C-alpha atoms as an extended CHARMM CRD file, in Angstrom:
* protein
*
       270  EXT
         1         1  MET       CA             -0.0830000000        0.1000000000       -0.0080000000  PROA      1               0.0000000000
         2         2  ASN       CA              2.9470000000        2.3730000000        0.9010000000  PROA      2               0.0000000000
         3         3  MET       CA              4.7400000000        1.6030000000       -2.5870000000  PROA      3               0.0000000000
         4         4  GLU       CA              1.1460000000        2.4760000000       -4.2510000000  PROA      4               0.0000000000
         5         5  LYS       CA              1.0850000000        5.9240000000       -2.4430000000  PROA      5               0.0000000000
         6         6  GLU       CA              4.5340000000        6.3920000000       -3.6360000000  PROA      6               0.0000000000
         7         7  GLU       CA              3.7790000000        5.7810000000       -7.0960000000  PROA      7               0.0000000000
         8         8  ILE       CA              0.4750000000        8.1370000000       -6.8010000000  PROA      8               0.0000000000
         9         9  TRP       CA              2.8870000000       11.0250000000       -5.2300000000  PROA      9               0.0000000000
        10        10  ARG       CA              5.4940000000       10.4920000000       -8.1000000000  PROA      10              0.0000000000
        11        11  LEU       CA              2.9300000000       10.8190000000      -10.5350000000  PROA      11              0.0000000000
        12        12  VAL       CA              1.4010000000       13.8880000000       -9.1280000000  PROA      12              0.0000000000
        13        13  PHE       CA              4.9300000000       15.4970000000       -8.9640000000  PROA      13              0.0000000000
        14        14  VAL       CA              5.7490000000       14.2180000000      -12.4720000000  PROA      14              0.0000000000
        15        15  LEU       CA              2.7260000000       16.1600000000      -13.9090000000  PROA      15              0.0000000000
        16        16  PHE       CA              3.5900000000       18.9970000000      -11.8450000000  PROA      16              0.0000000000
        17        17  LEU       CA              6.9450000000       19.5690000000      -13.1130000000  PROA      17              0.0000000000
        18        18  GLY       CA              5.2180000000       18.9250000000      -16.7940000000  PROA      18              0.0000000000
        19        19  GLN       CA              2.8480000000       21.7780000000      -16.0710000000  PROA      19              0.0000000000
        20        20  LEU       CA              5.9330000000       24.0080000000      -14.3130000000  PROA      20              0.0000000000
        21        21  VAL       CA              7.6830000000       23.5110000000      -17.7290000000  PROA      21              0.0000000000
        22        22  SER       CA              4.8150000000       24.3840000000      -19.8570000000  PROA      22              0.0000000000
        23        23  PHE       CA              4.0320000000       27.4020000000      -17.9660000000  PROA      23              0.0000000000
        24        24  PHE       CA              7.8120000000       28.5660000000      -18.1470000000  PROA      24              0.0000000000
        25        25  LEU       CA              7.4910000000       28.2410000000      -22.0760000000  PROA      25              0.0000000000
        26        26  ALA       CA              3.9940000000       30.2610000000      -21.9230000000  PROA      26              0.0000000000
        27        27  VAL       CA              6.0330000000       33.3480000000      -20.2740000000  PROA      27              0.0000000000
        28        28  ALA       CA              9.1460000000       33.1150000000      -22.3240000000  PROA      28              0.0000000000
        29        29  SER       CA              6.8650000000       32.9880000000      -25.5060000000  PROA      29              0.0000000000
        30        30  PHE       CA              4.5070000000       36.1630000000      -23.9850000000  PROA      30              0.0000000000
        31        31  THR       CA              7.8890000000       38.1040000000      -23.1150000000  PROA      31              0.0000000000
        32        32  SER       CA              8.8490000000       37.1310000000      -26.7490000000  PROA      32              0.0000000000
        33        33  SER       CA              5.5960000000       38.3010000000      -28.1780000000  PROA      33              0.0000000000
        34        34  LEU       CA              6.1120000000       41.4530000000      -26.4100000000  PROA      34              0.0000000000
        35        35  ILE       CA              9.3450000000       42.5590000000      -27.8320000000  PROA      35              0.0000000000
        36        36  ALA       CA              8.5260000000       41.8820000000      -31.0730000000  PROA      36              0.0000000000
        37        37  GLU       CA              5.5730000000       44.0110000000      -30.5380000000  PROA      37              0.0000000000
        38        38  LEU       CA              8.2610000000       46.7940000000      -29.7510000000  PROA      38              0.0000000000
        39        39  GLY       CA              9.5400000000       46.2180000000      -33.0950000000  PROA      39              0.0000000000
        40        40  THR       CA             12.4760000000       44.0510000000      -32.5030000000  PROA      40              0.0000000000
        41        41  ASP       CA             12.6540000000       40.7620000000      -34.2030000000  PROA      41              0.0000000000
        42        42  ALA       CA             15.7620000000       39.1400000000      -32.3940000000  PROA      42              0.0000000000
        43        43  PRO       CA             15.4230000000       35.5510000000      -31.6480000000  PROA      43              0.0000000000
        44        44  LEU       CA             18.6230000000       34.2130000000      -31.6820000000  PROA      44              0.0000000000
        45        45  THR       CA             19.6570000000       36.5620000000      -29.5570000000  PROA      45              0.0000000000
        46        46  GLN       CA             17.1840000000       36.0430000000      -26.6840000000  PROA      46              0.0000000000
        47        47  SER       CA             18.4620000000       32.5460000000      -27.0890000000  PROA      47              0.0000000000
        48        48  PHE       CA             21.8880000000       34.0580000000      -26.5970000000  PROA      48              0.0000000000
        49        49  PHE       CA             21.2530000000       35.0230000000      -23.0160000000  PROA      49              0.0000000000
        50        50  THR       CA             19.5330000000       31.9700000000      -22.0960000000  PROA      50              0.0000000000
        51        51  TYR       CA             22.5950000000       29.7100000000      -23.3620000000  PROA      51              0.0000000000
        52        52  LEU       CA             24.8080000000       32.5250000000      -21.6140000000  PROA      52              0.0000000000
        53        53  SER       CA             23.1750000000       32.1540000000      -18.2960000000  PROA      53              0.0000000000
        54        54  LEU       CA             23.0590000000       28.3380000000      -18.6440000000  PROA      54              0.0000000000
        55        55  SER       CA             26.6810000000       28.0950000000      -19.3780000000  PROA      55              0.0000000000
        56        56  LEU       CA             27.4980000000       30.5100000000      -16.3620000000  PROA      56              0.0000000000
        57        57  VAL       CA             25.3210000000       28.9640000000      -13.4040000000  PROA      57              0.0000000000
        58        58  TYR       CA             25.8230000000       25.2030000000      -14.4890000000  PROA      58              0.0000000000
        59        59  GLY       CA             29.4050000000       25.7630000000      -15.7560000000  PROA      59              0.0000000000
        60        60  ALA       CA             30.3880000000       26.6100000000      -12.4720000000  PROA      60              0.0000000000
        61        61  ALA       CA             28.9040000000       23.7370000000      -10.7400000000  PROA      61              0.0000000000
        62        62  PHE       CA             30.7010000000       21.7880000000      -13.3740000000  PROA      62              0.0000000000
        63        63  LEU       CA             34.0540000000       23.3020000000      -12.8230000000  PROA      63              0.0000000000
        64        64  TYR       CA             33.5530000000       22.9220000000       -9.2490000000  PROA      64              0.0000000000
        65        65  ARG       CA             33.1800000000       19.1620000000       -9.1210000000  PROA      65              0.0000000000
        66        66  ARG       CA             36.1490000000       18.9810000000      -11.5540000000  PROA      66              0.0000000000
        67        67  GLN       CA             34.7380000000       15.8710000000      -13.5900000000  PROA      67              0.0000000000
        68        68  LYS       CA             35.6990000000       14.7010000000      -17.1690000000  PROA      68              0.0000000000
        69        69  LEU       CA             33.0130000000       14.7750000000      -19.6860000000  PROA      69              0.0000000000
        70        70  LEU       CA             30.9290000000       11.6480000000      -20.2450000000  PROA      70              0.0000000000
        71        71  VAL       CA             29.8890000000       12.3910000000      -23.4380000000  PROA      71              0.0000000000
        72        72  ALA       CA             32.6190000000       13.5490000000      -25.9700000000  PROA      72              0.0000000000
        73        73  TRP       CA             32.5900000000       17.3870000000      -26.9460000000  PROA      73              0.0000000000
        74        74  TYR       CA             31.4280000000       17.4670000000      -30.2980000000  PROA      74              0.0000000000
        75        75  TRP       CA             28.4200000000       15.4640000000      -29.7560000000  PROA      75              0.0000000000
        76        76  TYR       CA             27.4380000000       18.4360000000      -27.4340000000  PROA      76              0.0000000000
        77        77  PHE       CA             27.9050000000       20.9320000000      -30.2120000000  PROA      77              0.0000000000
        78        78  VAL       CA             25.7870000000       18.7410000000      -32.6650000000  PROA      78              0.0000000000
        79        79  LEU       CA             22.8630000000       18.8320000000      -29.7710000000  PROA      79              0.0000000000
        80        80  ALA       CA             23.6780000000       22.7390000000      -29.0750000000  PROA      80              0.0000000000
        81        81  PHE       CA             23.4730000000       23.2320000000      -33.0350000000  PROA      81              0.0000000000
        82        82  VAL       CA             20.3080000000       21.7850000000      -33.5740000000  PROA      82              0.0000000000
        83        83  ASP       CA             18.5520000000       23.0030000000      -30.3330000000  PROA      83              0.0000000000
        84        84  VAL       CA             19.5240000000       26.3560000000      -31.7310000000  PROA      84              0.0000000000
        85        85  GLN       CA             17.7640000000       25.6580000000      -34.9890000000  PROA      85              0.0000000000
        86        86  GLY       CA             14.7100000000       24.0850000000      -33.4450000000  PROA      86              0.0000000000
        87        87  ASN       CA             14.4990000000       27.3140000000      -31.3590000000  PROA      87              0.0000000000
        88        88  TYR       CA             14.9830000000       29.4270000000      -34.4300000000  PROA      88              0.0000000000
        89        89  LEU       CA             13.6300000000       28.2090000000      -37.6970000000  PROA      89              0.0000000000
        90        90  GLY       CA             10.3080000000       29.6830000000      -39.1150000000  PROA      90              0.0000000000
        91        91  GLY       CA              9.3890000000       31.8240000000      -42.0920000000  PROA      91              0.0000000000
        92        92  THR       CA              6.7650000000       34.3010000000      -43.3490000000  PROA      92              0.0000000000
        93        93  LYS       CA              6.3470000000       32.8260000000      -47.0910000000  PROA      93              0.0000000000
        94        94  PRO       CA              4.2940000000       29.5410000000      -47.2390000000  PROA      94              0.0000000000
        95        95  ILE       CA              6.3640000000       27.1180000000      -48.6300000000  PROA      95              0.0000000000
        96        96  ILE       CA              9.6390000000       28.5290000000      -47.1820000000  PROA      96              0.0000000000
        97        97  GLY       CA              8.2460000000       28.7500000000      -43.8720000000  PROA      97              0.0000000000
        98        98  ASP       CA              6.4260000000       25.0230000000      -44.0770000000  PROA      98              0.0000000000
        99        99  ILE       CA             10.1060000000       23.5870000000      -44.9590000000  PROA      99              0.0000000000
       100       100  LEU       CA             11.7070000000       25.5450000000      -42.3500000000  PROA      100             0.0000000000
       101       101  VAL       CA              8.9010000000       24.6700000000      -39.6260000000  PROA      101             0.0000000000
       102       102  ILE       CA              9.5790000000       21.0280000000      -40.3610000000  PROA      102             0.0000000000
       103       103  ALA       CA             13.1640000000       21.1390000000      -40.2580000000  PROA      103             0.0000000000
       104       104  GLY       CA             12.7530000000       23.0830000000      -36.7900000000  PROA      104             0.0000000000
       105       105  THR       CA             10.0730000000       20.5400000000      -35.5910000000  PROA      105             0.0000000000
       106       106  PHE       CA             12.8550000000       17.6130000000      -36.6830000000  PROA      106             0.0000000000
       107       107  CYS       CA             15.5530000000       19.2850000000      -34.5670000000  PROA      107             0.0000000000
       108       108  TYR       CA             13.3960000000       19.9520000000      -31.5090000000  PROA      108             0.0000000000
       109       109  ALA       CA             12.5520000000       16.2010000000      -31.6770000000  PROA      109             0.0000000000
       110       110  PHE       CA             15.9450000000       15.3120000000      -31.9070000000  PROA      110             0.0000000000
       111       111  SER       CA             17.1030000000       17.5730000000      -29.0470000000  PROA      111             0.0000000000
       112       112  ASN       CA             14.6500000000       16.1170000000      -27.0900000000  PROA      112             0.0000000000
       113       113  VAL       CA             15.5450000000       12.5370000000      -27.3740000000  PROA      113             0.0000000000
       114       114  SER       CA             19.3870000000       13.4180000000      -26.8880000000  PROA      114             0.0000000000
       115       115  GLU       CA             18.5420000000       14.9800000000      -23.4960000000  PROA      115             0.0000000000
       116       116  GLU       CA             16.5480000000       12.1750000000      -22.5540000000  PROA      116             0.0000000000
       117       117  TYR       CA             19.2340000000        9.9460000000      -23.3230000000  PROA      117             0.0000000000
       118       118  CYS       CA             21.9740000000       12.1970000000      -21.5140000000  PROA      118             0.0000000000
       119       119  VAL       CA             19.8350000000       12.8570000000      -18.5010000000  PROA      119             0.0000000000
       120       120  LYS       CA             19.2700000000        9.2280000000      -18.1170000000  PROA      120             0.0000000000
       121       121  LYS       CA             22.5320000000        7.4460000000      -18.7830000000  PROA      121             0.0000000000
       122       122  LYS       CA             24.9090000000       10.2770000000      -18.6220000000  PROA      122             0.0000000000
       123       123  ASP       CA             24.8710000000       13.9060000000      -16.1400000000  PROA      123             0.0000000000
       124       124  ARG       CA             22.6630000000       16.8450000000      -15.9210000000  PROA      124             0.0000000000
       125       125  VAL       CA             24.7200000000       18.9430000000      -14.9530000000  PROA      125             0.0000000000
       126       126  GLU       CA             27.3930000000       18.2720000000      -17.7810000000  PROA      126             0.0000000000
       127       127  LEU       CA             24.2930000000       18.8530000000      -20.2100000000  PROA      127             0.0000000000
       128       128  LEU       CA             23.1390000000       22.0110000000      -19.5170000000  PROA      128             0.0000000000
       129       129  THR       CA             26.8030000000       23.1910000000      -19.4750000000  PROA      129             0.0000000000
       130       130  MET       CA             27.6260000000       22.0620000000      -22.7380000000  PROA      130             0.0000000000
       131       131  LEU       CA             24.3740000000       22.8640000000      -24.2580000000  PROA      131             0.0000000000
       132       132  GLY       CA             24.9650000000       26.4540000000      -22.3960000000  PROA      132             0.0000000000
       133       133  VAL       CA             29.0230000000       26.7530000000      -23.8630000000  PROA      133             0.0000000000
       134       134  PHE       CA             28.1400000000       25.5690000000      -27.0680000000  PROA      134             0.0000000000
       135       135  GLY       CA             24.9170000000       27.6700000000      -27.5790000000  PROA      135             0.0000000000
       136       136  VAL       CA             26.3880000000       30.5680000000      -27.2670000000  PROA      136             0.0000000000
       137       137  LEU       CA             28.8310000000       29.6520000000      -29.3950000000  PROA      137             0.0000000000
       138       138  VAL       CA             26.6370000000       28.7540000000      -32.3910000000  PROA      138             0.0000000000
       139       139  SER       CA             24.0720000000       31.4080000000      -31.4800000000  PROA      139             0.0000000000
       140       140  ALA       CA             26.5110000000       34.3940000000      -31.5880000000  PROA      140             0.0000000000
       141       141  CYS       CA             28.1460000000       33.0380000000      -34.9890000000  PROA      141             0.0000000000
       142       142  GLU       CA             24.3100000000       32.8500000000      -36.2620000000  PROA      142             0.0000000000
       143       143  ILE       CA             23.6480000000       36.4630000000      -35.0190000000  PROA      143             0.0000000000
       144       144  SER       CA             26.8800000000       38.0580000000      -36.4280000000  PROA      144             0.0000000000
       145       145  ILE       CA             25.6550000000       36.6710000000      -39.9590000000  PROA      145             0.0000000000
       146       146  ILE       CA             21.6220000000       36.7360000000      -39.7010000000  PROA      146             0.0000000000
       147       147  GLU       CA             20.9440000000       39.0360000000      -37.1070000000  PROA      147             0.0000000000
       148       148  ARG       CA             23.5000000000       41.7870000000      -36.6660000000  PROA      148             0.0000000000
       149       149  LYS       CA             21.4700000000       44.4350000000      -38.6070000000  PROA      149             0.0000000000
       150       150  ASP       CA             18.3860000000       43.7460000000      -36.4190000000  PROA      150             0.0000000000
       151       151  LEU       CA             20.4410000000       43.8270000000      -33.2700000000  PROA      151             0.0000000000
       152       152  GLU       CA             21.9450000000       47.1850000000      -34.2300000000  PROA      152             0.0000000000
       153       153  SER       CA             18.5590000000       48.9390000000      -34.8270000000  PROA      153             0.0000000000
       154       154  VAL       CA             16.9270000000       47.7630000000      -31.2390000000  PROA      154             0.0000000000
       155       155  LYS       CA             15.6980000000       50.6660000000      -29.1860000000  PROA      155             0.0000000000
       156       156  TRP       CA             17.5040000000       50.0900000000      -25.7720000000  PROA      156             0.0000000000
       157       157  SER       CA             15.4780000000       51.3260000000      -23.1010000000  PROA      157             0.0000000000
       158       158  ALA       CA             14.6740000000       49.9350000000      -19.5090000000  PROA      158             0.0000000000
       159       159  THR       CA             11.1410000000       48.0260000000      -20.6000000000  PROA      159             0.0000000000
       160       160  MET       CA             13.4020000000       46.1000000000      -23.5390000000  PROA      160             0.0000000000
       161       161  ILE       CA             16.3080000000       45.4360000000      -21.1350000000  PROA      161             0.0000000000
       162       162  SER       CA             13.7350000000       43.8790000000      -18.8040000000  PROA      162             0.0000000000
       163       163  LEU       CA             11.8970000000       41.8850000000      -21.5850000000  PROA      163             0.0000000000
       164       164  PHE       CA             15.0060000000       40.3300000000      -22.4840000000  PROA      164             0.0000000000
       165       165  VAL       CA             15.8380000000       39.5520000000      -18.9970000000  PROA      165             0.0000000000
       166       166  GLY       CA             12.2310000000       38.1770000000      -18.3120000000  PROA      166             0.0000000000
       167       167  PHE       CA             12.8140000000       35.8090000000      -21.2240000000  PROA      167             0.0000000000
       168       168  ALA       CA             16.1600000000       34.6690000000      -20.5600000000  PROA      168             0.0000000000
       169       169  ALA       CA             15.1010000000       33.8590000000      -16.7420000000  PROA      169             0.0000000000
       170       170  SER       CA             11.8520000000       31.8790000000      -18.0880000000  PROA      170             0.0000000000
       171       171  ALA       CA             14.0000000000       30.0480000000      -20.3780000000  PROA      171             0.0000000000
       172       172  PHE       CA             16.7500000000       29.2170000000      -18.1570000000  PROA      172             0.0000000000
       173       173  LEU       CA             14.0340000000       28.2040000000      -15.8100000000  PROA      173             0.0000000000
       174       174  PHE       CA             12.1790000000       26.1710000000      -18.5150000000  PROA      174             0.0000000000
       175       175  TYR       CA             15.9660000000       24.2000000000      -19.6110000000  PROA      175             0.0000000000
       176       176  THR       CA             16.3240000000       23.5770000000      -15.7030000000  PROA      176             0.0000000000
       177       177  VAL       CA             13.3520000000       21.6880000000      -15.2110000000  PROA      177             0.0000000000
       178       178  VAL       CA             13.0330000000       19.8670000000      -18.5430000000  PROA      178             0.0000000000
       179       179  PRO       CA             15.8310000000       17.3830000000      -17.5140000000  PROA      179             0.0000000000
       180       180  PHE       CA             13.9690000000       16.2630000000      -14.4440000000  PROA      180             0.0000000000
       181       181  VAL       CA             10.8550000000       15.5300000000      -16.3310000000  PROA      181             0.0000000000
       182       182  LEU       CA             12.8430000000       13.6590000000      -19.0650000000  PROA      182             0.0000000000
       183       183  LYS       CA             14.7890000000       11.6630000000      -16.6540000000  PROA      183             0.0000000000
       184       184  MET       CA             11.4950000000       10.7730000000      -14.5680000000  PROA      184             0.0000000000
       185       185  SER       CA              8.8860000000       10.5140000000      -17.3260000000  PROA      185             0.0000000000
       186       186  GLY       CA             10.4630000000       10.5380000000      -20.8720000000  PROA      186             0.0000000000
       187       187  ALA       CA             10.2970000000       12.9370000000      -24.0750000000  PROA      187             0.0000000000
       188       188  THR       CA              6.6830000000       11.9280000000      -24.8910000000  PROA      188             0.0000000000
       189       189  LEU       CA              5.2820000000       13.0940000000      -21.5680000000  PROA      189             0.0000000000
       190       190  PHE       CA              7.3090000000       16.2290000000      -21.6900000000  PROA      190             0.0000000000
       191       191  ASN       CA              5.9890000000       17.0330000000      -25.2260000000  PROA      191             0.0000000000
       192       192  LEU       CA              2.3300000000       16.2580000000      -24.4260000000  PROA      192             0.0000000000
       193       193  SER       CA              2.7070000000       18.3790000000      -21.1290000000  PROA      193             0.0000000000
       194       194  LEU       CA              3.5600000000       21.2580000000      -23.6080000000  PROA      194             0.0000000000
       195       195  LEU       CA              0.2480000000       21.3490000000      -25.3360000000  PROA      195             0.0000000000
       196       196  THR       CA             -1.1040000000       23.2270000000      -22.2780000000  PROA      196             0.0000000000
       197       197  SER       CA              1.4370000000       26.1930000000      -22.9150000000  PROA      197             0.0000000000
       198       198  ASP       CA             -1.2990000000       27.6890000000      -24.9070000000  PROA      198             0.0000000000
       199       199  MET       CA             -3.5590000000       27.3890000000      -22.1020000000  PROA      199             0.0000000000
       200       200  TRP       CA             -1.2730000000       28.9500000000      -19.6780000000  PROA      200             0.0000000000
       201       201  ALA       CA             -0.3460000000       31.9030000000      -22.2150000000  PROA      201             0.0000000000
       202       202  VAL       CA             -4.4230000000       32.4950000000      -22.4360000000  PROA      202             0.0000000000
       203       203  VAL       CA             -4.2290000000       32.8290000000      -18.4420000000  PROA      203             0.0000000000
       204       204  ILE       CA             -1.3090000000       35.2440000000      -18.6800000000  PROA      204             0.0000000000
       205       205  ARG       CA             -3.1240000000       37.0450000000      -21.0160000000  PROA      205             0.0000000000
       206       206  ILE       CA             -6.2280000000       37.4020000000      -18.6600000000  PROA      206             0.0000000000
       207       207  PHE       CA             -4.0080000000       38.3180000000      -15.9440000000  PROA      207             0.0000000000
       208       208  PHE       CA             -2.1840000000       41.0910000000      -17.6850000000  PROA      208             0.0000000000
       209       209  TYR       CA             -4.7790000000       42.5790000000      -20.5490000000  PROA      209             0.0000000000
       210       210  HSD       CA             -7.7780000000       41.1790000000      -18.4180000000  PROA      210             0.0000000000
       211       211  GLN       CA             -9.1790000000       39.9650000000      -21.5560000000  PROA      211             0.0000000000
       212       212  GLN       CA            -12.3990000000       37.9110000000      -21.6650000000  PROA      212             0.0000000000
       213       213  VAL       CA            -11.9250000000       34.0420000000      -22.5710000000  PROA      213             0.0000000000
       214       214  ASP       CA            -14.5810000000       31.8980000000      -24.2880000000  PROA      214             0.0000000000
       215       215  TRP       CA            -15.3020000000       28.6630000000      -22.1330000000  PROA      215             0.0000000000
       216       216  LEU       CA            -14.0010000000       26.5220000000      -24.5990000000  PROA      216             0.0000000000
       217       217  TYR       CA            -10.3150000000       27.2460000000      -23.5880000000  PROA      217             0.0000000000
       218       218  TYR       CA            -11.2550000000       25.7060000000      -20.1710000000  PROA      218             0.0000000000
       219       219  LEU       CA            -12.6020000000       22.8430000000      -21.2910000000  PROA      219             0.0000000000
       220       220  ALA       CA             -9.7960000000       22.4480000000      -24.0300000000  PROA      220             0.0000000000
       221       221  PHE       CA             -7.4940000000       22.5780000000      -20.7220000000  PROA      221             0.0000000000
       222       222  GLY       CA             -9.2460000000       19.9670000000      -18.7730000000  PROA      222             0.0000000000
       223       223  LEU       CA             -9.3360000000       17.6740000000      -21.7300000000  PROA      223             0.0000000000
       224       224  VAL       CA             -5.6770000000       17.9560000000      -22.4160000000  PROA      224             0.0000000000
       225       225  ALA       CA             -5.1620000000       17.3430000000      -18.1690000000  PROA      225             0.0000000000
       226       226  ILE       CA             -6.9470000000       14.2530000000      -18.3090000000  PROA      226             0.0000000000
       227       227  GLY       CA             -5.1270000000       12.9790000000      -21.3820000000  PROA      227             0.0000000000
       228       228  LEU       CA             -1.7840000000       13.5000000000      -19.5050000000  PROA      228             0.0000000000
       229       229  ILE       CA             -3.2320000000       11.7930000000      -16.4470000000  PROA      229             0.0000000000
       230       230  ILE       CA             -4.4520000000        8.7740000000      -18.4200000000  PROA      230             0.0000000000
       231       231  TYR       CA             -1.3620000000        8.5890000000      -20.4010000000  PROA      231             0.0000000000
       232       232  SER       CA              0.6970000000        9.0460000000      -17.1650000000  PROA      232             0.0000000000
       233       233  VAL       CA             -0.8620000000        6.2580000000      -15.1840000000  PROA      233             0.0000000000
       234       234  HSD       CA             -0.8750000000        3.9920000000      -18.5970000000  PROA      234             0.0000000000
       235       235  ASP       CA              2.6760000000        4.5950000000      -18.7830000000  PROA      235             0.0000000000
       236       236  ASN       CA              3.2970000000        3.8870000000      -15.2560000000  PROA      236             0.0000000000
       237       237  LYS       CA              1.3300000000        0.6300000000      -15.2300000000  PROA      237             0.0000000000
       238       238  LYS       CA              3.5370000000       -0.5330000000      -18.1150000000  PROA      238             0.0000000000
       239       239  ALA       CA              7.0540000000        0.4580000000      -16.7870000000  PROA      239             0.0000000000
       240       240  ASN       CA              5.8090000000       -1.3950000000      -13.2550000000  PROA      240             0.0000000000
       241       241  GLY       CA              4.7540000000       -4.4830000000      -15.8270000000  PROA      241             0.0000000000
       242       242  THR       CA              7.8690000000       -4.3910000000      -17.3000000000  PROA      242             0.0000000000
       243       243  THR       CA             10.0740000000       -4.3750000000      -14.3650000000  PROA      243             0.0000000000
       244       244  ASN       CA              8.0300000000       -7.2960000000      -12.6070000000  PROA      244             0.0000000000
       245       245  GLU       CA              8.8460000000       -9.1400000000      -15.9260000000  PROA      245             0.0000000000
       246       246  ASP       CA             12.5210000000       -8.1710000000      -15.7170000000  PROA      246             0.0000000000
       247       247  GLU       CA             12.5300000000       -9.5720000000      -12.0520000000  PROA      247             0.0000000000
       248       248  SER       CA             10.5740000000      -12.7170000000      -12.7490000000  PROA      248             0.0000000000
       249       249  SER       CA             12.9490000000      -13.4040000000      -15.7510000000  PROA      249             0.0000000000
       250       250  SER       CA             15.9710000000      -12.9930000000      -13.2220000000  PROA      250             0.0000000000
       251       251  LEU       CA             14.9120000000      -14.8840000000      -10.5500000000  PROA      251             0.0000000000
       252       252  GLN       CA             13.7460000000      -17.7240000000      -13.1550000000  PROA      252             0.0000000000
       253       253  TYR       CA             17.6360000000      -17.7240000000      -14.2080000000  PROA      253             0.0000000000
       254       254  GLU       CA             18.8340000000      -18.0370000000      -10.9320000000  PROA      254             0.0000000000
       255       255  ARG       CA             16.9620000000      -20.9300000000      -10.3160000000  PROA      255             0.0000000000
       256       256  LEU       CA             17.9160000000      -22.3770000000      -13.2330000000  PROA      256             0.0000000000
       257       257  ALA       CA             21.5000000000      -21.9060000000      -12.4000000000  PROA      257             0.0000000000
       258       258  GLU       CA             21.0580000000      -23.0800000000       -9.3620000000  PROA      258             0.0000000000
       259       259  GLU       CA             19.6490000000      -26.5820000000      -10.4910000000  PROA      259             0.0000000000
       260       260  SER       CA             22.4440000000      -26.8900000000      -13.2080000000  PROA      260             0.0000000000
       261       261  SER       CA             25.0710000000      -26.3330000000      -10.1200000000  PROA      261             0.0000000000
       262       262  ALA       CA             23.1910000000      -28.8100000000       -7.9810000000  PROA      262             0.0000000000
       263       263  THR       CA             23.1460000000      -31.5010000000      -10.9180000000  PROA      263             0.0000000000
       264       264  TYR       CA             26.7780000000      -30.7580000000      -11.8770000000  PROA      264             0.0000000000
       265       265  ASN       CA             27.5800000000      -31.4930000000       -8.4690000000  PROA      265             0.0000000000
       266       266  GLY       CA             25.2800000000      -34.5770000000       -8.0790000000  PROA      266             0.0000000000
       267       267  ILE       CA             27.3870000000      -36.1390000000      -10.9420000000  PROA      267             0.0000000000
       268       268  LEU       CA             30.8620000000      -35.3350000000       -9.6500000000  PROA      268             0.0000000000
       269       269  ALA       CA             29.9540000000      -36.8220000000       -6.3740000000  PROA      269             0.0000000000
       270       270  ALA       CA             28.8000000000      -40.2820000000       -8.2900000000  PROA      270             0.0000000000
């Protein structure tokens, strides 16, 4: 009975983390939209400050531990490159935009699966450190090529700086919580959790702009939440079933080994 309670609390905690990630993504999207409304189009620069904060915070922890890399540096470079493209790619023309969206989706999926492998098999701090370091390098190179003119035309003010800081902070928290969700559940539940980010965006707009929202939004949020719970429960039962099967196979193997050993000893005694 205690084990069942632990599983229930673990499930609730995973769902909570998933919604926390979704909320941070909604906050980052909201601040990014406010930056765009002020006439600034600089998504790479926004990501640059996010990667910079990751490299500084987790890099300090990584250097303090003085451990060697568990994954070769060039794999982290590939992961950072793909992650930057997944956050940046888009377009205004229909055909080109569709191609870029598909490419961005592929990069995003590759990034999620790779991060899941790293946090489950390797080290979370190392992942965030290397993602931050190489993310800074990749985004800085692309800014100098693609976004330099847009960045020069930015009218820096207290409001603009606050929005950039807000985006970097929310995106930093997003990247910080994501590894826990990936490790405790997986990339599938992580992406399903992000379905509610639009709902959180609506909540944020209600709070800031006092907009009236159709009741269907709340219905949609409830349906998504129910879907997440059903998937999590099913996935948890499946995982427990696999664990029980592995334990049963292990016990059966041990019994066969003991029987074989006893038979062999009997033959020697005879």
